[in-house]
N, C-alpha and C positions, 0 to 999 in steps of 0.2 A: 479191326483188322480186315483188310480186303480178302476176298476169296482167293484161294490158291489151288493149284493142282500139282501132283507129284510128277516130276520129269525124271526119267531114267534114260541114260544113254549108255549102251552096252556095246563093247567091241569084243572080238575073240580074246584079247589080252586082259581086259579088265572092265569094271564098271567105271566109266569115265566121269559120270555126273549122276547124282541122285539127291535132289533137293525139291522142296516146295517152291513153286514159281508162280508169278501172276500171269505170265503169257510166254509163249514160245512161238517163234517164227521159223519155219523150216522150208527147205527146197524139196517140194514134192514133184512127182512125175508130171503133174498137170499144172505146175507153177508154184510160186511161193504161197504158203498158206500160214495164217496166224491162228493159234489155238488158245482160247481162254477157258477158264473153268466152265463146266456144264456144256462143253462142246458135244455135238452129236457123235456117236460112235462111228469110227471108220478105220479101215486099214488101207494104207497107200504105200507106194514105192518112194523111197528116198533117193534123190539124185545127188551127185557131188555138188557141194556148195557151202553156204553159210547158215548156221543155226544161231539165232539171236534169242537169248534168254533174258527176260525182264523180271526183276525182283526188286520191290521197294523203289521203283523209279530208276534203278541202275540196270544197265545192259551189259551182258557178257556175250562174247562171240566165240564160236567154235567152227573150225573147218571140218566138214564131214564127207565121207565117201558114200558109196551106194549102200542101200539097206532097205529095211522095212520100218514102217511107223504104225503103231497101234494107238488110236486116240479113243479115250473114254471120257465121260463127264468129269472124272476126278483124277485122271492120270494120262500121261503120254509116255509110251515106251518106244525108244528108238534102238533098233539093232542095226549096227553098221560095221563096215570093215575098217573105218578110220574115224576118229573123233579127236581133234587136237585143239585145245584152247589157243586163242590168237596170240597170247603172250608167250607160248611155248613153241611157236613155229620158227624154225631156223631158215630164214629167207635164202641164204646162200646155198644150203644143202638142197632145198626144194627147187631152186632155180637150176642147180646142177642136175637133179633128177629129171626135171622137165626137158632140159636140153638133151639128155641121154635118150629119153623116150622119143623126142622129136627126130633125133638122128636115127634111131632104130626103125622108125616108120619109113625112112628113105631106103632101107635095105629090102632085099627080096626075102620076105618071111611068110610063114603059113598064116592061114586065116585065124587059127587059134592064137598064134603069137600076136597078130594084129589086134585081136580083141583084148588080150592081156596088156599090151603096150598102151592101147587107147584108154583102158581103165586106169593105168598108172599115170598117164598124162592128165586125165580128168582129175584125179586126186591131187596131183601137183598144182594144177591150175586153180583148184578150189582153195588150197592152202595159200597160194600167192595172192589170190583175190582177197581173202580174209585178212592176211597180214598187211597188205598194202593199203587197204581201206582203213585200218586201225592204226 
């Protein structure tokens, strides 16, 4: 059996994923990174995008939001505000949320509201990207 590492993806609502995997690819602040077993320890920032989980030659895809990633030789822990498997993304609802966020940015709103709307827009775009690619 090939070497594995434990991947855990945790959101404020639940533990979305907790399994042994062969590799995980994730969107980090410095770009996409792949993690195999025995990776060097690091902590990095997660940006909205796609996580690809590889197990036994099969790939699974999740849309993720902002968060933190801790990598150790035998595990990867992702703490994020959103993690949705590609097959559970409702494209129509996400497109509607994206349109609402884009329209809201056209209004005169405070800096705090702009940051919040931009975060919502980034999460929506990540979900659409993952769903449309799969």
